[in-house]
N, C-alpha and C positions, 0 to 999 in steps of 0.2 A: 493532562488529558489523555496521554497515550497509555499510562497505567490505568486509567479507568476503562478505554477502550480493550485493553488486554483483559482485564478482569470480566467484564461483559462477554466477550467472546469466549472467554475459560468457562464460564458458567453456563453458556449455551452451547458448549463442546462443539466449537468451530474455530477455535484458535489454531489447530493444526490441519485445517482445510486449506487447498490452495486457493489462490485470489484468483477469481474467475472473471471478475469485471474490473478492467483497468484500461487505459489508454495512453499511448506514447504522446509526449508533448514535442512537437516540431514547430520551430520558427519559420519565417519566411524565406531564410536562407538555407532551407532543409537542414539544419543542424538540430540533434535531439536535444531538449532542454530538461528531459527528465520523465517521469512516470507518474500519472495521476490514477491512483487507485481508489475505489468505492467499497467500503467496508460496511457491510450490512449489521444494523443493530435495530434490535425490538421490531421486527416485522418489516415494514416499508423504509422505515428511516435509515438513510445510509450517510455515512461521514466520509469526506474526502479527505485522504492522505496523500501529501506530495512527497515525492523522493526526487530530488532535484539532480541534473546531471554533474559530475560523472558517477556520482554515486550509484544511482539506477544499476549500472553495469555490475555492480556486485552481485545483485540478485539475479539479473538475467544472464551472467557469464556461463554458467553450465546449461541451463534451460530456461525457457520461458515460463516454467512452474516454480511458483514461489509461495509459502503459506503465510497466513495473516501474522504469525508470530514472527517470522523472519523480518516482514515489513515494518511492524511495530516495535521491534526491539532493534532496528536500525538507528544508529545516533544521529542521521541526518534526517529523520523522516519528520515531516511538519504537518500538523492537521489544519485544514481549511474549515473556515465556518462559512 
């Protein structure tokens, strides 16, 4: 599924764009559980991709700007339905 998403974004020339729609997942104990990203696909449709803690820190370590390519090529990325 991740390869299909990467190919779709590559064809739309969005693979190297920064992820602009995401949210941090925080539990009731104020602990960060990861990051949930929304990947645009064919107009209005969005696919949700979860990067669980502590792996999300790899992407957010240097800055809060990361690309779809970085997100989808991460080995811990999970596609949600």
